[in-house]
PDB file of N, H, CA, C and O in Angstrom:
ATOM      1  N   UNK A   1      32.549 -10.332   7.757  1.00  0.00           N
ATOM      2  CA  UNK A   1      32.380  -9.741   6.431  1.00  0.00           C
ATOM      3  C   UNK A   1      31.372 -10.545   5.610  1.00  0.00           C
ATOM      4  O   UNK A   1      30.753 -10.023   4.683  1.00  0.00           O
ATOM      5  N   UNK A   2      31.221 -11.802   5.958  1.00  0.00           N
ATOM      6  H   UNK A   2      31.724 -12.226   6.711  1.00  0.00           H
ATOM      7  CA  UNK A   2      30.340 -12.660   5.183  1.00  0.00           C
ATOM      8  C   UNK A   2      28.864 -12.348   5.449  1.00  0.00           C
ATOM      9  O   UNK A   2      28.049 -12.382   4.528  1.00  0.00           O
ATOM     10  N   UNK A   3      28.521 -12.047   6.701  1.00  0.00           N
ATOM     11  H   UNK A   3      29.183 -12.019   7.450  1.00  0.00           H
ATOM     12  CA  UNK A   3      27.127 -11.765   7.047  1.00  0.00           C
ATOM     13  C   UNK A   3      26.647 -10.453   6.419  1.00  0.00           C
ATOM     14  O   UNK A   3      25.554 -10.445   5.853  1.00  0.00           O
ATOM     15  N   UNK A   4      27.384  -9.359   6.481  1.00  0.00           N
ATOM     16  H   UNK A   4      28.272  -9.366   6.941  1.00  0.00           H
ATOM     17  CA  UNK A   4      26.893  -8.128   5.838  1.00  0.00           C
ATOM     18  C   UNK A   4      26.712  -8.278   4.321  1.00  0.00           C
ATOM     19  O   UNK A   4      25.785  -7.699   3.754  1.00  0.00           O
ATOM     20  N   UNK A   5      27.568  -9.030   3.673  1.00  0.00           N
ATOM     21  H   UNK A   5      28.321  -9.500   4.134  1.00  0.00           H
ATOM     22  CA  UNK A   5      27.408  -9.196   2.235  1.00  0.00           C
ATOM     23  C   UNK A   5      26.167 -10.030   1.922  1.00  0.00           C
ATOM     24  O   UNK A   5      25.501  -9.791   0.915  1.00  0.00           O
ATOM     25  N   UNK A   6      25.852 -11.000   2.770  1.00  0.00           N
ATOM     26  H   UNK A   6      26.394 -11.194   3.588  1.00  0.00           H
ATOM     27  CA  UNK A   6      24.614 -11.773   2.569  1.00  0.00           C
ATOM     28  C   UNK A   6      23.403 -10.866   2.779  1.00  0.00           C
ATOM     29  O   UNK A   6      22.419 -10.946   2.043  1.00  0.00           O
ATOM     30  N   UNK A   7      23.488 -10.016   3.781  1.00  0.00           N
ATOM     31  H   UNK A   7      24.287  -9.952   4.378  1.00  0.00           H
ATOM     32  CA  UNK A   7      22.383  -9.094   4.037  1.00  0.00           C
ATOM     33  C   UNK A   7      22.173  -8.165   2.848  1.00  0.00           C
ATOM     34  O   UNK A   7      21.032  -7.878   2.486  1.00  0.00           O
ATOM     35  N   UNK A   8      23.237  -7.700   2.243  1.00  0.00           N
ATOM     36  H   UNK A   8      24.164  -7.933   2.537  1.00  0.00           H
ATOM     37  CA  UNK A   8      23.116  -6.836   1.069  1.00  0.00           C
ATOM     38  C   UNK A   8      22.504  -7.574  -0.112  1.00  0.00           C
ATOM     39  O   UNK A   8      21.711  -7.004  -0.861  1.00  0.00           O
ATOM     40  N   UNK A   9      22.867  -8.828  -0.277  1.00  0.00           N
ATOM     41  H   UNK A   9      23.512  -9.291   0.332  1.00  0.00           H
ATOM     42  CA  UNK A   9      22.294  -9.623  -1.368  1.00  0.00           C
ATOM     43  C   UNK A   9      20.798  -9.823  -1.139  1.00  0.00           C
ATOM     44  O   UNK A   9      20.003  -9.686  -2.068  1.00  0.00           O
ATOM     45  N   UNK A  10      20.420 -10.141   0.078  1.00  0.00           N
ATOM     46  H   UNK A  10      21.067 -10.252   0.833  1.00  0.00           H
ATOM     47  CA  UNK A  10      19.003 -10.343   0.383  1.00  0.00           C
ATOM     48  C   UNK A  10      18.228  -9.039   0.196  1.00  0.00           C
ATOM     49  O   UNK A  10      17.130  -9.041  -0.359  1.00  0.00           O
ATOM     50  N   UNK A  11      18.793  -7.941   0.653  1.00  0.00           N
ATOM     51  H   UNK A  11      19.685  -7.940   1.104  1.00  0.00           H
ATOM     52  CA  UNK A  11      18.159  -6.642   0.473  1.00  0.00           C
ATOM     53  C   UNK A  11      17.979  -6.313  -1.005  1.00  0.00           C
ATOM     54  O   UNK A  11      16.931  -5.808  -1.407  1.00  0.00           O
ATOM     55  N   UNK A  12      18.986  -6.595  -1.802  1.00  0.00           N
ATOM     56  H   UNK A  12      19.837  -7.005  -1.475  1.00  0.00           H
ATOM     57  CA  UNK A  12      18.891  -6.355  -3.242  1.00  0.00           C
ATOM     58  C   UNK A  12      17.799  -7.180  -3.890  1.00  0.00           C
ATOM     59  O   UNK A  12      17.074  -6.689  -4.755  1.00  0.00           O
ATOM     60  N   UNK A  13      17.679  -8.424  -3.478  1.00  0.00           N
ATOM     61  H   UNK A  13      18.268  -8.823  -2.775  1.00  0.00           H
ATOM     62  CA  UNK A  13      16.631  -9.292  -4.031  1.00  0.00           C
ATOM     63  C   UNK A  13      15.255  -8.768  -3.636  1.00  0.00           C
ATOM     64  O   UNK A  13      14.348  -8.723  -4.468  1.00  0.00           O
ATOM     65  N   UNK A  14      15.091  -8.372  -2.376  1.00  0.00           N
ATOM     66  H   UNK A  14      15.828  -8.408  -1.700  1.00  0.00           H
ATOM     67  CA  UNK A  14      13.805  -7.854  -1.931  1.00  0.00           C
ATOM     68  C   UNK A  14      13.424  -6.581  -2.671  1.00  0.00           C
ATOM     69  O   UNK A  14      12.263  -6.395  -3.035  1.00  0.00           O
ATOM     70  N   UNK A  15      14.393  -5.706  -2.893  1.00  0.00           N
ATOM     71  H   UNK A  15      15.336  -5.856  -2.597  1.00  0.00           H
ATOM     72  CA  UNK A  15      14.105  -4.471  -3.610  1.00  0.00           C
ATOM     73  C   UNK A  15      13.778  -4.720  -5.079  1.00  0.00           C
ATOM     74  O   UNK A  15      13.060  -3.935  -5.700  1.00  0.00           O
ATOM     75  N   UNK A  16      14.294  -5.791  -5.624  1.00  0.00           N
ATOM     76  H   UNK A  16      14.877  -6.428  -5.120  1.00  0.00           H
ATOM     77  CA  UNK A  16      14.017  -6.127  -7.015  1.00  0.00           C
ATOM     78  C   UNK A  16      12.634  -6.754  -7.162  1.00  0.00           C
ATOM     79  O   UNK A  16      11.934  -6.485  -8.138  1.00  0.00           O
ATOM     80  N   UNK A  17      12.241  -7.573  -6.218  1.00  0.00           N
ATOM     81  H   UNK A  17      12.810  -7.792  -5.425  1.00  0.00           H
ATOM     82  CA  UNK A  17      10.994  -8.324  -6.312  1.00  0.00           C
ATOM     83  C   UNK A  17       9.786  -7.508  -5.842  1.00  0.00           C
ATOM     84  O   UNK A  17       8.682  -7.708  -6.348  1.00  0.00           O
ATOM     85  N   UNK A  18       9.968  -6.608  -4.899  1.00  0.00           N
ATOM     86  H   UNK A  18      10.865  -6.445  -4.488  1.00  0.00           H
ATOM     87  CA  UNK A  18       8.827  -5.901  -4.299  1.00  0.00           C
ATOM     88  C   UNK A  18       7.989  -5.098  -5.303  1.00  0.00           C
ATOM     89  O   UNK A  18       6.766  -5.106  -5.158  1.00  0.00           O
ATOM     90  N   UNK A  19       8.542  -4.408  -6.304  1.00  0.00           N
ATOM     91  H   UNK A  19       9.535  -4.402  -6.422  1.00  0.00           H
ATOM     92  CA  UNK A  19       7.668  -3.711  -7.264  1.00  0.00           C
ATOM     93  C   UNK A  19       6.777  -4.667  -8.057  1.00  0.00           C
ATOM     94  O   UNK A  19       5.639  -4.327  -8.379  1.00  0.00           O
ATOM     95  N   UNK A  20       7.278  -5.840  -8.368  1.00  0.00           N
ATOM     96  H   UNK A  20       8.202  -6.116  -8.106  1.00  0.00           H
ATOM     97  CA  UNK A  20       6.464  -6.810  -9.102  1.00  0.00           C
ATOM     98  C   UNK A  20       5.307  -7.297  -8.239  1.00  0.00           C
ATOM     99  O   UNK A  20       4.195  -7.481  -8.734  1.00  0.00           O
ATOM    100  N   UNK A  21       5.564  -7.504  -6.961  1.00  0.00           N
ATOM    101  H   UNK A  21       6.468  -7.354  -6.559  1.00  0.00           H
ATOM    102  CA  UNK A  21       4.492  -7.926  -6.065  1.00  0.00           C
ATOM    103  C   UNK A  21       3.477  -6.812  -5.861  1.00  0.00           C
ATOM    104  O   UNK A  21       2.283  -7.085  -5.738  1.00  0.00           O
ATOM    105  N   UNK A  22       3.916  -5.590  -5.822  1.00  0.00           N
ATOM    106  H   UNK A  22       4.886  -5.367  -5.922  1.00  0.00           H
ATOM    107  CA  UNK A  22       3.007  -4.463  -5.635  1.00  0.00           C
ATOM    108  C   UNK A  22       2.073  -4.305  -6.835  1.00  0.00           C
ATOM    109  O   UNK A  22       0.902  -3.968  -6.664  1.00  0.00           O
ATOM    110  N   UNK A  23       2.565  -4.539  -8.017  1.00  0.00           N
ATOM    111  H   UNK A  23       3.517  -4.813  -8.156  1.00  0.00           H
ATOM    112  CA  UNK A  23       1.725  -4.428  -9.208  1.00  0.00           C
ATOM    113  C   UNK A  23       0.640  -5.488  -9.212  1.00  0.00           C
ATOM    114  O   UNK A  23      -0.466  -5.233  -9.687  1.00  0.00           O
ATOM    115  N   UNK A  24       0.934  -6.677  -8.689  1.00  0.00           N
ATOM    116  H   UNK A  24       1.833  -6.884  -8.303  1.00  0.00           H
ATOM    117  CA  UNK A  24      -0.054  -7.743  -8.641  1.00  0.00           C
ATOM    118  C   UNK A  24      -1.194  -7.414  -7.695  1.00  0.00           C
ATOM    119  O   UNK A  24      -2.321  -7.855  -7.920  1.00  0.00           O
ATOM    120  N   UNK A  25      -0.932  -6.652  -6.645  1.00  0.00           N
ATOM    121  H   UNK A  25      -0.016  -6.294  -6.463  1.00  0.00           H
ATOM    122  CA  UNK A  25      -1.941  -6.351  -5.648  1.00  0.00           C
ATOM    123  C   UNK A  25      -2.825  -5.174  -6.017  1.00  0.00           C
ATOM    124  O   UNK A  25      -3.829  -4.935  -5.346  1.00  0.00           O
ATOM    125  N   UNK A  26      -2.487  -4.435  -7.054  1.00  0.00           N
ATOM    126  H   UNK A  26      -1.672  -4.629  -7.599  1.00  0.00           H
ATOM    127  CA  UNK A  26      -3.304  -3.286  -7.458  1.00  0.00           C
ATOM    128  C   UNK A  26      -4.600  -3.786  -8.080  1.00  0.00           C
ATOM    129  O   UNK A  26      -4.644  -4.843  -8.710  1.00  0.00           O
ATOM    130  N   UNK A  27      -5.651  -2.999  -7.888  1.00  0.00           N
ATOM    131  H   UNK A  27      -5.615  -2.141  -7.377  1.00  0.00           H
ATOM    132  CA  UNK A  27      -6.936  -3.396  -8.454  1.00  0.00           C
ATOM    133  C   UNK A  27      -6.882  -3.297  -9.977  1.00  0.00           C
ATOM    134  O   UNK A  27      -6.133  -2.500 -10.542  1.00  0.00           O
ATOM    135  N   UNK A  28      -7.682  -4.112 -10.611  1.00  0.00           N
ATOM    136  H   UNK A  28      -8.291  -4.759 -10.152  1.00  0.00           H
ATOM    137  CA  UNK A  28      -7.661  -4.173 -12.075  1.00  0.00           C
ATOM    138  C   UNK A  28      -8.372  -2.981 -12.700  1.00  0.00           C
ATOM    139  O   UNK A  28      -7.976  -2.515 -13.768  1.00  0.00           O
ATOM    140  N   UNK A  29      -9.418  -2.482 -12.045  1.00  0.00           N
ATOM    141  H   UNK A  29      -9.740  -2.861 -11.177  1.00  0.00           H
ATOM    142  CA  UNK A  29     -10.120  -1.321 -12.578  1.00  0.00           C
ATOM    143  C   UNK A  29     -10.137  -0.227 -11.523  1.00  0.00           C
ATOM    144  O   UNK A  29     -10.209  -0.523 -10.330  1.00  0.00           O
ATOM    145  N   UNK A  30     -10.071   1.036 -11.943  1.00  0.00           N
ATOM    146  H   UNK A  30     -10.012   1.276 -12.912  1.00  0.00           H
ATOM    147  CA  UNK A  30     -10.086   2.130 -10.968  1.00  0.00           C
ATOM    148  C   UNK A  30     -11.448   2.222 -10.277  1.00  0.00           C
ATOM    149  O   UNK A  30     -12.477   1.844 -10.837  1.00  0.00           O
ATOM    150  N   UNK A  31     -11.424   2.732  -9.052  1.00  0.00           N
ATOM    151  H   UNK A  31     -10.588   3.040  -8.597  1.00  0.00           H
ATOM    152  CA  UNK A  31     -12.653   2.857  -8.280  1.00  0.00           C
ATOM    153  C   UNK A  31     -13.505   3.995  -8.818  1.00  0.00           C
ATOM    154  O   UNK A  31     -12.987   5.000  -9.305  1.00  0.00           O
ATOM    155  N   UNK A  32     -14.798   3.826  -8.724  1.00  0.00           N
ATOM    156  H   UNK A  32     -15.218   3.010  -8.329  1.00  0.00           H
ATOM    157  CA  UNK A  32     -15.749   4.843  -9.162  1.00  0.00           C
ATOM    158  C   UNK A  32     -15.552   6.119  -8.339  1.00  0.00           C
ATOM    159  O   UNK A  32     -15.521   6.044  -7.111  1.00  0.00           O
ATOM    160  N   UNK A  33     -15.418   7.285  -8.973  1.00  0.00           N
ATOM    161  H   UNK A  33     -15.443   7.346  -9.971  1.00  0.00           H
ATOM    162  CA  UNK A  33     -15.194   8.535  -8.224  1.00  0.00           C
ATOM    163  C   UNK A  33     -16.314   8.837  -7.228  1.00  0.00           C
ATOM    164  O   UNK A  33     -16.053   9.355  -6.142  1.00  0.00           O
ATOM    165  N   UNK A  34     -17.544   8.522  -7.586  1.00  0.00           N
ATOM    166  H   UNK A  34     -17.756   8.101  -8.468  1.00  0.00           H
ATOM    167  CA  UNK A  34     -18.667   8.774  -6.676  1.00  0.00           C
ATOM    168  C   UNK A  34     -18.553   7.884  -5.433  1.00  0.00           C
ATOM    169  O   UNK A  34     -18.842   8.335  -4.325  1.00  0.00           O
ATOM    170  N   UNK A  35     -18.141   6.643  -5.606  1.00  0.00           N
ATOM    171  H   UNK A  35     -17.906   6.277  -6.506  1.00  0.00           H
ATOM    172  CA  UNK A  35     -17.962   5.738  -4.473  1.00  0.00           C
ATOM    173  C   UNK A  35     -16.819   6.219  -3.584  1.00  0.00           C
ATOM    174  O   UNK A  35     -16.899   6.117  -2.360  1.00  0.00           O
ATOM    175  N   UNK A  36     -15.759   6.742  -4.193  1.00  0.00           N
ATOM    176  H   UNK A  36     -15.694   6.825  -5.187  1.00  0.00           H
ATOM    177  CA  UNK A  36     -14.645   7.274  -3.408  1.00  0.00           C
ATOM    178  C   UNK A  36     -15.102   8.478  -2.576  1.00  0.00           C
ATOM    179  O   UNK A  36     -14.711   8.618  -1.417  1.00  0.00           O
ATOM    180  N   UNK A  37     -15.931   9.345  -3.173  1.00  0.00           N
ATOM    181  H   UNK A  37     -16.248   9.231  -4.114  1.00  0.00           H
ATOM    182  CA  UNK A  37     -16.419  10.509  -2.446  1.00  0.00           C
ATOM    183  C   UNK A  37     -17.268  10.090  -1.244  1.00  0.00           C
ATOM    184  O   UNK A  37     -17.196  10.714  -0.185  1.00  0.00           O
ATOM    185  N   UNK A  38     -18.063   9.043  -1.405  1.00  0.00           N
ATOM    186  H   UNK A  38     -18.121   8.536  -2.265  1.00  0.00           H
ATOM    187  CA  UNK A  38     -18.879   8.548  -0.296  1.00  0.00           C
ATOM    188  C   UNK A  38     -17.998   8.020   0.830  1.00  0.00           C
ATOM    189  O   UNK A  38     -18.281   8.264   2.003  1.00  0.00           O
ATOM    190  N   UNK A  39     -16.945   7.306   0.489  1.00  0.00           N
ATOM    191  H   UNK A  39     -16.715   7.108  -0.464  1.00  0.00           H
ATOM    192  CA  UNK A  39     -16.028   6.768   1.495  1.00  0.00           C
ATOM    193  C   UNK A  39     -15.352   7.909   2.243  1.00  0.00           C
ATOM    194  O   UNK A  39     -15.251   7.872   3.469  1.00  0.00           O
ATOM    195  N   UNK A  40     -14.888   8.922   1.514  1.00  0.00           N
ATOM    196  H   UNK A  40     -14.971   8.952   0.518  1.00  0.00           H
ATOM    197  CA  UNK A  40     -14.231  10.060   2.163  1.00  0.00           C
ATOM    198  C   UNK A  40     -15.215  10.848   3.010  1.00  0.00           C
ATOM    199  O   UNK A  40     -14.853  11.341   4.078  1.00  0.00           O
ATOM    200  N   UNK A  41     -16.454  10.974   2.551  1.00  0.00           N
ATOM    201  H   UNK A  41     -16.748  10.573   1.683  1.00  0.00           H
ATOM    202  CA  UNK A  41     -17.467  11.696   3.319  1.00  0.00           C
ATOM    203  C   UNK A  41     -17.739  10.972   4.641  1.00  0.00           C
ATOM    204  O   UNK A  41     -17.868  11.616   5.682  1.00  0.00           O
ATOM    205  N   UNK A  42     -17.826   9.648   4.606  1.00  0.00           N
ATOM    206  H   UNK A  42     -17.721   9.125   3.760  1.00  0.00           H
ATOM    207  CA  UNK A  42     -18.048   8.877   5.831  1.00  0.00           C
ATOM    208  C   UNK A  42     -16.849   8.994   6.766  1.00  0.00           C
ATOM    209  O   UNK A  42     -17.017   9.070   7.983  1.00  0.00           O
ATOM    210  N   UNK A  43     -15.650   9.009   6.209  1.00  0.00           N
ATOM    211  H   UNK A  43     -15.514   8.947   5.220  1.00  0.00           H
ATOM    212  CA  UNK A  43     -14.443   9.108   7.045  1.00  0.00           C
ATOM    213  C   UNK A  43     -14.326  10.490   7.671  1.00  0.00           C
ATOM    214  O   UNK A  43     -13.775  10.617   8.764  1.00  0.00           O
ATOM    215  N   UNK A  44     -14.832  11.537   7.003  1.00  0.00           N
ATOM    216  H   UNK A  44     -15.279  11.434   6.114  1.00  0.00           H
ATOM    217  CA  UNK A  44     -14.688  12.900   7.503  1.00  0.00           C
ATOM    218  C   UNK A  44     -15.819  13.307   8.437  1.00  0.00           C
ATOM    219  O   UNK A  44     -15.723  14.341   9.099  1.00  0.00           O
ATOM    220  N   UNK A  45     -16.885  12.522   8.505  1.00  0.00           N
ATOM    221  H   UNK A  45     -16.963  11.682   7.967  1.00  0.00           H
ATOM    222  CA  UNK A  45     -18.000  12.856   9.369  1.00  0.00           C
ATOM    223  C   UNK A  45     -17.607  12.660  10.824  1.00  0.00           C
ATOM    224  O   UNK A  45     -17.104  11.599  11.195  1.00  0.00           O
ATOM    225  N   UNK A  46     -17.835  13.691  11.662  1.00  0.00           N
ATOM    226  H   UNK A  46     -18.243  14.552  11.361  1.00  0.00           H
ATOM    227  CA  UNK A  46     -17.503  13.546  13.069  1.00  0.00           C
ATOM    228  C   UNK A  46     -18.314  12.431  13.723  1.00  0.00           C
ATOM    229  O   UNK A  46     -19.501  12.265  13.444  1.00  0.00           O
ATOM    230  N   UNK A  47     -17.675  11.693  14.571  1.00  0.00           N
ATOM    231  H   UNK A  47     -16.710  11.828  14.798  1.00  0.00           H
ATOM    232  CA  UNK A  47     -18.325  10.586  15.233  1.00  0.00           C
ATOM    233  C   UNK A  47     -18.970  10.989  16.545  1.00  0.00           C
ATOM    234  O   UNK A  47     -19.069  12.174  16.862  1.00  0.00           O
ATOM    235  N   UNK A  48     -19.407  10.000  17.302  1.00  0.00           N
ATOM    236  H   UNK A  48     -19.326   9.037  17.045  1.00  0.00           H
ATOM    237  CA  UNK A  48     -20.086  10.214  18.567  1.00  0.00           C
ATOM    238  C   UNK A  48     -19.236  10.998  19.574  1.00  0.00           C
ATOM    239  O   UNK A  48     -19.788  11.851  20.270  1.00  0.00           O
ATOM    240  N   UNK A  49     -17.918  10.755  19.690  1.00  0.00           N
ATOM    241  H   UNK A  49     -17.470  10.062  19.125  1.00  0.00           H
ATOM    242  CA  UNK A  49     -17.126  11.519  20.659  1.00  0.00           C
ATOM    243  C   UNK A  49     -17.070  13.020  20.370  1.00  0.00           C
ATOM    244  O   UNK A  49     -16.779  13.810  21.269  1.00  0.00           O
ATOM    245  N   UNK A  50     -17.344  13.419  19.138  1.00  0.00           N
ATOM    246  H   UNK A  50     -17.580  12.778  18.408  1.00  0.00           H
ATOM    247  CA  UNK A  50     -17.249  14.832  18.761  1.00  0.00           C
ATOM    248  C   UNK A  50     -18.548  15.598  19.013  1.00  0.00           C
ATOM    249  O   UNK A  50     -18.592  16.821  18.872  1.00  0.00           O
ATOM    250  N   UNK A  51     -19.587  14.885  19.382  1.00  0.00           N
ATOM    251  H   UNK A  51     -19.552  13.892  19.497  1.00  0.00           H
ATOM    252  CA  UNK A  51     -20.881  15.561  19.591  1.00  0.00           C
ATOM    253  C   UNK A  51     -20.950  16.155  20.977  1.00  0.00           C
ATOM    254  O   UNK A  51     -21.958  16.762  21.339  1.00  0.00           O
TER     255      UNK A  51
END
């Protein structure tokens, strides 16, 4: 009974801390829409295997 309760405590701590860590990793300014379109265009372009 002691191990499952420790696991629940650890899980609770991780769930509490993870949103704060996620906010720190977000970029400070949003990406330029034109730059995003270029990235998506490059990702959608068929590669050599599709020719």
